[in-house]
C-alpha positions in Angstrom: 104.2 0.0 -7.5 101.5 -2.6 -6.9 100.3 -4.6 -9.8 96.8 -5.9 -10.3 95.5 -8.3 -12.7 93.1 -7.0 -15.3 89.4 -7.6 -15.1 88.5 -11.0 -16.6 86.2 -11.4 -19.4 82.9 -13.2 -19.0 83.3 -17.0 -18.7 80.5 -17.4 -21.2 78.3 -15.6 -23.6 74.5 -16.4 -23.5 74.2 -18.6 -26.6 72.6 -21.7 -27.6 75.8 -23.1 -29.4 79.1 -24.2 -28.0 80.8 -21.4 -30.2 79.6 -18.0 -31.1 79.5 -16.6 -34.7 82.8 -14.7 -34.0 84.5 -17.7 -32.5 83.7 -16.9 -28.9 82.4 -19.6 -26.6 78.6 -20.2 -26.2 76.5 -21.7 -23.5 78.2 -25.0 -23.8 81.9 -23.7 -23.5 84.1 -21.7 -21.1 86.0 -18.6 -22.3 89.7 -18.9 -22.8 91.9 -17.7 -20.0 94.0 -14.7 -20.8 97.5 -14.4 -19.3 98.1 -12.3 -16.2 99.6 -8.9 -16.9 100.9 -6.3 -14.5 98.7 -3.2 -14.2 100.2 0.0 -12.9 97.6 2.7 -12.3 98.5 6.2 -13.4 96.9 9.5 -13.1 95.8 9.3 -16.7 94.3 5.8 -16.2 92.4 6.6 -13.1 91.3 10.2 -14.1 87.5 10.1 -14.6 86.4 10.8 -18.1 84.0 13.5 -18.2 80.9 13.2 -20.4 81.1 9.5 -20.7 79.8 8.2 -17.4 77.1 10.2 -15.8 75.0 9.5 -12.8 71.3 9.9 -13.5 69.3 11.9 -11.1 66.9 10.0 -8.9 63.8 9.4 -10.9 61.5 7.0 -12.6 63.8 6.6 -15.6 66.9 5.8 -13.5 65.0 3.2 -11.6 63.7 1.7 -14.9 67.2 1.5 -16.3 68.6 0.1 -13.1 65.9 -2.5 -13.0 66.7 -3.4 -16.7 70.4 -3.8 -15.9 69.7 -5.8 -12.8 67.4 -8.0 -14.8 70.1 -8.7 -17.4 72.6 -9.5 -14.7 70.2 -11.9 -13.0 69.5 -13.7 -16.3 73.3 -13.9 -16.9 73.8 -15.3 -13.4 71.1 -17.9 -13.8 72.4 -18.8 -17.1 75.9 -19.3 -15.8 74.5 -21.4 -13.0 72.7 -23.6 -15.4 75.8 -24.1 -17.5 77.8 -24.9 -14.4 75.3 -27.3 -13.3 75.1 -28.9 -16.9 78.8 -29.1 -17.0 79.1 -30.5 -13.5 79.8 -34.0 -14.8 76.6 -35.6 -13.4 75.1 -38.3 -15.5 72.0 -37.2 -17.4 68.6 -38.3 -16.0 66.5 -40.4 -18.4 62.8 -39.5 -18.7 60.5 -42.3 -19.9 57.0 -41.5 -21.5 54.1 -44.1 -21.4 52.9 -45.8 -24.5 49.8 -43.7 -25.7 49.1 -45.7 -28.7 46.2 -47.5 -27.0 44.6 -44.2 -26.3 45.4 -42.4 -29.6 43.8 -45.1 -31.5 40.6 -44.5 -29.8 40.5 -40.8 -30.3 38.1 -39.4 -32.9 39.1 -37.6 -36.0 39.5 -33.9 -35.9 36.9 -33.3 -38.5 34.4 -35.0 -36.4 34.9 -32.8 -33.3 32.0 -30.3 -32.7 32.8 -26.9 -34.0 36.3 -28.0 -35.1 35.4 -29.7 -38.4 34.2 -26.5 -39.9 37.6 -25.0 -39.2 39.4 -27.6 -41.3 39.5 -27.0 -45.0 37.5 -29.3 -47.2 40.5 -29.8 -49.5 42.8 -30.8 -46.7 42.0 -34.5 -47.1 42.0 -34.4 -50.9 38.2 -35.0 -51.2 35.9 -33.4 -53.7 33.9 -31.7 -51.0 31.0 -34.3 -50.8 31.9 -35.2 -47.3 30.0 -37.5 -45.1 26.7 -36.2 -43.7 27.5 -37.4 -40.3 30.8 -35.6 -40.4 29.2 -32.4 -41.5 26.6 -32.6 -38.8 29.0 -33.2 -36.2 31.2 -30.4 -37.4 28.2 -28.1 -37.3 27.4 -29.2 -33.7 28.1 -26.8 -30.9 31.5 -27.0 -29.2 30.0 -27.7 -25.8 26.8 -29.0 -24.4 27.4 -27.4 -21.0 24.1 -25.8 -19.5 21.9 -27.9 -21.8 19.2 -29.7 -19.9 17.2 -32.7 -21.0 14.2 -30.4 -21.6 16.3 -28.2 -23.8 17.5 -31.2 -25.8 14.0 -32.5 -26.3 12.9 -29.0 -27.5 15.8 -29.0 -30.1 17.8 -26.3 -28.2 21.1 -28.1 -28.6 23.1 -24.8 -28.6 24.3 -23.4 -25.3 23.3 -19.9 -26.4 19.9 -21.0 -27.7 19.3 -23.0 -24.5 20.1 -20.0 -22.4 17.9 -17.8 -24.6 15.1 -20.3 -24.2 15.5 -20.4 -20.4 15.5 -16.6 -20.2 12.4 -16.5 -22.3 10.8 -19.2 -20.1 11.8 -17.2 -17.0 10.4 -14.0 -18.5 7.2 -15.9 -19.3 6.9 -17.4 -15.8 7.5 -13.9 -14.3 4.8 -12.5 -16.6 2.5 -15.2 -15.5 3.2 -14.6 -11.9 2.5 -10.8 -12.5 -0.8 -11.7 -14.3 -1.7 -14.1 -11.4 -0.9 -11.3 -8.9 -3.1 -8.8 -10.8 -5.9 -11.3 -11.1 -5.7 -12.3 -7.5 -5.8 -8.6 -6.5 -8.8 -8.1 -8.8 -10.5 -11.1 -7.2 -9.8 -9.9 -3.7 -11.2 -6.5 -4.6 -14.2 -8.1 -6.1 -14.6 -10.2 -3.0 -14.3 -7.2 -0.8 -16.7 -5.2 -2.9 -19.2 -8.1 -2.9 -18.8 -8.3 0.9 -19.4 -4.6 1.3 -22.5 -4.7 -0.9 -23.7 -7.8 1.0 -23.2 -6.0 4.3 -24.8 -2.8 2.9 -27.8 -4.9 1.8 -27.9 -6.7 5.1 -27.8 -3.4 7.0 -30.5 -1.9 4.7 -32.6 -5.1 5.3 -32.0 -4.8 9.1 -32.9 -1.1 9.1 -36.1 -1.9 7.0 -37.0 -4.7 9.4 -36.4 -2.3 12.3 -38.4 0.3 10.7 -41.2 -2.1 9.9 -41.2 -3.4 13.5 -41.3 0.2 14.7 -44.2 1.0 12.3 -46.0 -2.1 13.4 -45.4 -1.2 17.0 -46.7 2.3 16.3 -49.7 1.0 14.6 -50.5 -1.4 17.4 -50.0 1.4 19.9 -52.3 3.6 17.9 -54.8 0.9 17.5 -54.7 0.3 21.2 -55.1 4.0 21.9 -57.9 4.3 19.5 -59.5 1.3 21.2 -59.1 2.7 24.6 -60.6 6.0 23.4 -63.6 4.2 21.8 -64.2 2.3 25.0 -63.8 5.5 26.9 -66.3 7.3 24.5 -68.6 4.3 24.5 -68.7 4.5 28.3 -69.2 8.2 28.1 -71.9 7.8 25.5 -73.9 5.7 27.9 -73.7 8.7 30.3 -74.4 11.3 27.7 -77.1 11.8 25.1 -77.9 14.0 22.1 -80.4 16.8 22.8 -82.8 15.8 20.0 -83.5 12.4 18.5 -84.6 13.5 15.0 -83.1 16.6 13.6 -81.1 18.4 10.8 -78.0 20.4 11.5 -78.5 23.8 9.8 -76.0 26.4 11.3 -72.7 25.6 12.9 -70.5 27.3 15.4 -68.7 30.3 14.0 -70.8 30.8 10.8 -71.0 34.5 9.9 -74.3 36.5 9.3 -76.1 39.7 9.9 -79.0 38.0 11.7 -76.6 37.4 14.8 -75.7 40.4 16.9 -72.2 39.5 17.2 -71.9 38.8 13.5 -71.1 35.1 14.1 -73.2 32.1 15.1 -72.4 31.2 18.7 -73.9 27.7 18.8 -75.2 24.7 16.9 -78.7 24.6 15.4 -80.9 21.4 15.3 -83.8 22.0 13.0 -86.8 19.9 14.1 -90.6 20.2 14.1 -92.1 22.3 16.8 -93.0 20.4 19.9 -90.1 17.9 19.5 -88.9 16.8 23.0 -85.6 18.1 24.3 -83.4 15.9 26.4 -80.8 16.5 29.1 -77.3 15.6 27.6 -76.1 14.6 31.0 -76.9 14.6 34.6 -77.0 18.0 36.2 -78.8 20.7 37.9 -81.1 23.3 36.2 -79.5 26.6 36.8 -82.0 28.8 34.9 -85.3 28.3 33.1 -87.6 31.0 31.5 -87.7 33.9 29.0 -84.4 35.3 27.8 -85.2 38.0 25.1 -83.6 37.1 21.7 -83.1 33.5 22.9 -86.9 33.1 23.6 -87.5 30.5 26.2 -84.2 29.2 27.4 -83.1 26.5 29.9 -79.4 26.5 31.3 -78.4 22.9 32.6 -75.1 22.9 34.7 -73.1 19.8 34.8 -70.9 18.4 37.6 -67.7 19.8 36.2 -69.3 23.4 36.0 -70.0 23.1 32.2 -73.3 24.9 31.1 -75.6 23.7 28.4 -78.0 26.3 26.9 -81.3 25.3 25.3 -82.8 28.3 23.4 -86.0 29.1 21.3 -88.1 26.5 23.2 -91.8 26.4 22.8 -92.2 25.4 26.3 -90.0 24.4 29.4 -90.6 21.4 31.6 -88.2 22.0 34.5 -87.4 24.8 37.0 -84.3 26.4 38.5 -82.6 24.2 41.1 -84.1 21.0 39.8 -81.9 17.9 39.2 -82.2 16.0 36.1 -80.6 12.9 34.7 -79.2 11.9 31.2 -81.9 11.7 28.5 -84.7 13.3 30.8 -87.1 15.7 28.8 -86.6 19.3 30.0 -88.6 21.1 27.2 -89.8 21.2 23.6 -88.5 22.6 20.2 -90.0 26.0 19.3 -89.5 29.2 17.4 -89.5 31.8 20.1 -87.1 34.8 20.1 -85.1 35.9 17.3 -85.6 33.0 14.7 -86.6 32.2 11.2 -88.1 28.8 12.0 -88.5 26.0 14.6 -85.2 24.7 15.9 -83.1 24.2 19.0 -80.1 26.7 19.4 -77.7 24.8 21.7 -74.6 26.5 23.2 -71.8 25.1 25.5 -69.9 27.2 27.9 -67.0 26.0 30.0 -66.7 26.5 33.8 -64.5 29.5 33.0 -67.1 31.1 30.9 -65.6 30.4 27.4 -68.0 29.7 24.6 -66.9 26.4 22.7 -68.1 24.6 19.6 -71.0 22.3 20.7 -70.2 19.8 17.9 -66.6 19.2 19.1 -67.8 18.9 22.6 -70.4 16.3 21.8 -67.9 14.3 19.8 -65.6 14.5 22.8 -68.3 12.8 24.8 -68.6 9.9 22.2 -71.6 11.5 20.5 -71.7 12.1 16.6 -74.5 14.4 15.6 
């Protein structure tokens, strides 16, 4: 039957000493070699022992345990390699360090370091607690001056946190100033726009007032021109027209009501004057009728060129006859009290070419005459 050598023990046990506590070799020694023995496997020796070795099911725990075993094996292998290398018989490599005395002599004491001196007990140096003011001030100083600007240092903000707080406050103040400036600028712009709008409104109002004034002046000039033209026209007409009586008093007007008139209203204009006062032709024309006319007494009808008829009633005497042509201002009769009257006067009526009876006063005024 074949013989096999038994499994060898580990060449070393991870240990810092050359010999373990139980006499086994450590890192610095190899394990002793056991003598070779013949091994004859039997059914009993190769039969699997139930319950002692079990295969874990696949899962997270099996992977973790396998990883742990693998890690231990790797550490053992690396340690063995290191021992093998260390025991390879190579000469040791010498490492030289530079002389740092020149530098260490210039380093400050730990108590003077900012933020570190306060961590060191006052009794560590055997003093009575009345340390140097400079050392205390240095110990109370901040650990770092990172982020501290010259302006912060001038303001006394030597702490990084205080300097950051000061800068944040300054930034907030600047932002507030910017916001205030924006609000002020918006208010100024609004005021400028409002002032511009008011100025434009005032300018428009002034322009409208100027236009209205100019229009009114133009209207007044036009009215004055019209009146002037009318006055010139009336003056020209007045030269060709005349009042029927030179000295008189107006007593009854056109449209007056009374029982003395048969129609109930006065149909003419009465010029009261002494009996025998001359009556004149108001304009050039032709005598259409002259003689007795009942209630009108002695009456003369003068027809003008446009067909208008002028009636002269209650005359004491007539000086013209029918068909006779007369001129403006020519005497055609005299004031009397004939017919239906209460006193001496001239009753004057005006009839248009169409036969309508109109107000003699308005007709005379239209000819430039003002009785």
